[in-house]
C-alpha positions in Angstrom: 10.1 12.1 -7.6 7.2 13.0 -5.3 5.2 14.6 -8.1 5.6 11.5 -10.2 4.5 9.2 -7.4 1.5 11.4 -6.6 0.5 11.5 -10.2 0.7 7.6 -10.4 -1.2 7.2 -7.2 -4.0 9.6 -8.4 -4.3 7.5 -11.5 -4.4 4.2 -9.7 -6.9 5.4 -7.1 -8.9 7.7 -9.3 -8.8 10.3 -6.6 -11.2 13.2 -6.8 -10.1 16.8 -6.3 -11.4 16.7 -2.7 -9.3 13.6 -1.9 -6.0 15.1 -3.1 -4.9 16.5 0.3 -5.4 13.0 1.8 -3.7 11.4 -1.2 -0.7 13.7 -0.9 -0.3 12.9 2.8 -0.6 9.2 2.1 2.0 9.6 -0.6 4.5 11.3 1.6 4.1 8.7 4.3 4.5 5.8 1.7 7.7 7.4 0.3 9.1 7.9 3.8 8.3 4.3 4.8 9.8 2.8 1.7 12.9 5.1 1.9 13.4 3.9 5.5 13.4 0.3 4.3 16.1 0.7 1.6 19.5 -1.0 2.0 22.3 1.5 2.7 23.6 1.4 -0.9 20.2 2.3 -2.4 18.4 5.7 -2.6 14.9 6.2 -4.0 16.5 7.8 -7.1 18.7 4.8 -7.8 15.7 2.5 -7.6 14.2 4.3 -10.6 10.6 3.7 -11.6 10.3 0.8 -9.1 10.3 3.2 -6.2 7.7 5.6 -7.7 5.5 2.7 -8.7 5.7 0.9 -5.4 5.1 4.1 -3.4 2.1 4.9 -5.6 0.7 1.4 -5.1 1.0 1.8 -1.3 -0.6 5.2 -1.5 -3.5 3.9 -3.6 -4.0 1.0 -1.2 -4.2 3.5 1.7 -6.8 5.6 -0.2 -8.9 2.5 -1.0 -8.8 1.5 2.7 -9.8 5.0 3.7 -12.7 4.9 1.3 -14.0 1.5 2.4 -16.6 1.8 5.1 -16.6 -1.9 5.8 -20.1 -1.8 7.0 -22.6 -4.7 7.0 -24.6 -4.7 3.9 -26.9 -7.7 4.7 -27.3 -10.0 7.6 -29.6 -13.1 7.6 -30.2 -15.0 10.9 -31.6 -18.2 9.5 -28.7 -20.3 8.2 -26.4 -17.4 9.1 -25.1 -15.3 6.3 -23.3 -12.0 6.4 -22.4 -9.7 3.5 -20.0 -6.8 4.0 -19.9 -3.8 1.7 -16.7 -2.7 0.1 -16.8 -4.8 -3.1 -13.4 -6.4 -2.6 -11.7 -3.1 -1.7 -9.6 -4.7 1.1 -8.5 -7.5 -1.2 -7.5 -4.9 -3.8 -5.6 -2.9 -1.3 -3.8 -6.0 0.0 -2.9 -7.0 -3.6 -1.4 -3.5 -4.3 0.7 -3.7 -1.1 2.0 -7.1 -2.0 2.9 -6.0 -5.5 4.7 -2.9 -4.1 6.7 -5.1 -1.7 7.6 -7.4 -4.6 8.8 -4.4 -6.7 11.0 -3.2 -3.9 12.3 -6.5 -2.7 15.7 -6.2 -4.5 16.3 -2.8 -2.9 15.1 -3.2 0.7 16.7 -4.8 3.8 15.4 -8.2 4.7 13.2 -7.5 7.7 12.0 -11.0 8.1 12.7 -12.7 11.4 14.2 -16.1 11.9 16.2 -18.0 14.6 19.5 -19.3 13.4 19.7 -21.6 16.3 18.5 -21.9 19.9 20.4 -23.5 22.6 18.3 -25.4 25.1 
């Protein structure tokens, strides 16, 4: 399963040969994180392609974030304007993470927080 996830992540992120060690580490971390969120009755193998796709998306998001330098590309003082470099990289990474979460929602524990009631 790890090799499939790594192959998908490499395709999504278009990782170069020099980036492969980082991609592999990100992939292992993404798989471990997603595995830890699964409900007791689910395993990565039982989730099928959803697990590999979601882990690959989280991995690619991590790679995009690592690539983005987030530096200031242009700053104008009169009528203040600021342009950051990255060409939407952060938005793309966030979109990949949201899509991965949606893919895994049926298999993962609900980790949201809510009060059922508070006595005053």
